[in-house]
C-alpha positions in Angstrom: 6.2 -3.3 18.5 9.5 -4.9 17.6 11.1 -5.1 14.2 10.2 -8.7 13.6 6.5 -8.1 14.3 6.5 -5.0 12.0 8.1 -7.1 9.3 5.4 -9.7 9.5 2.7 -7.1 9.4 4.2 -5.5 6.3 4.7 -8.8 4.6 1.1 -9.7 5.1 -0.2 -6.7 3.1 -1.8 -8.1 -0.1 0.0 -5.6 -2.3 3.5 -6.4 -1.0 5.3 -9.2 -3.0 8.4 -10.8 -1.8 10.8 -11.9 -4.5 11.7 -15.4 -5.4 15.1 -17.0 -5.6 15.5 -16.0 -9.3 14.1 -12.5 -8.7 15.1 -11.4 -5.1 13.8 -8.3 -3.4 10.5 -6.9 -2.4 7.9 -5.1 -4.5 5.8 -2.7 -2.4 3.1 -2.3 -5.1 2.1 -5.5 -6.8 -1.5 -5.0 -7.8 -3.3 -6.1 -11.0 -6.3 -3.9 -12.0 -9.4 -5.8 -12.9 -10.2 -3.5 -15.8 -13.6 -2.5 -14.2 -13.2 1.0 -12.9 -15.8 0.5 -10.1 -14.1 -2.7 -8.9 -10.7 -1.1 -9.1 -11.8 1.9 -7.1 -13.2 -0.5 -4.4 -9.9 -2.5 -4.5 -7.9 0.7 -4.0 -10.1 1.7 -1.2 -9.7 -1.6 0.6 -5.9 -1.7 0.0 -5.6 1.9 1.3 -7.5 1.0 4.5 -5.2 -2.0 5.0 -2.2 0.2 4.5 -3.5 2.7 7.1 -4.1 -0.1 9.6 -0.5 -1.3 9.0 0.9 2.2 9.5 -1.1 2.6 12.7 0.1 -0.7 14.1 3.7 -0.4 13.1 4.3 3.4 13.0 6.7 2.7 10.2 6.2 5.8 8.1 8.8 4.9 5.3 6.3 2.2 4.1 4.1 4.9 2.4 7.1 6.2 0.4 8.0 2.7 -0.6 4.5 2.0 -1.8 4.3 5.2 -3.8 7.7 4.4 -5.3 6.4 1.0 -6.2 3.4 2.6 -8.0 5.8 4.8 -10.0 8.0 1.8 -10.9 5.1 -0.2 -12.2 4.3 2.6 -14.6 0.5 2.6 -14.1 -1.6 5.0 -12.1 -5.3 4.2 -12.6 -8.4 3.8 -10.4 -6.7 1.4 -7.9 -3.9 3.8 -7.2 -6.1 6.9 -7.2 -8.5 5.3 -4.7 -5.6 4.1 -2.5 -4.1 7.6 -2.3 -7.5 9.1 -1.7 -7.9 6.9 1.5 -4.4 8.0 2.6 -5.1 11.7 1.9 -8.4 11.7 3.7 -6.8 10.2 6.7 -4.1 12.8 6.7 -6.6 15.6 6.4 -8.6 14.2 9.3 -5.5 13.9 11.4 -4.3 17.4 10.8 -3.7 19.4 13.9 -3.8 16.5 16.3 
């Protein structure tokens, strides 16, 4: 897959936010928790699955580090982030040894 196609796939992720003219740059973790733990766990699970699909399509491994850095930058690690990382960890465990 070419660079432009990868860029479009990454930009389409719902947790990636491209900056505006007055605030340029890209945020790789732009998620608002709902405040309902069950809903937030479900949201994190869905976002994690979307991230895995993106990683499979693009094979662009730095994305995961950028997302984790975005989580750190936002200063919040709750149910959404925990569930997201759980999806990634389970995929890594299943893929071990392959």
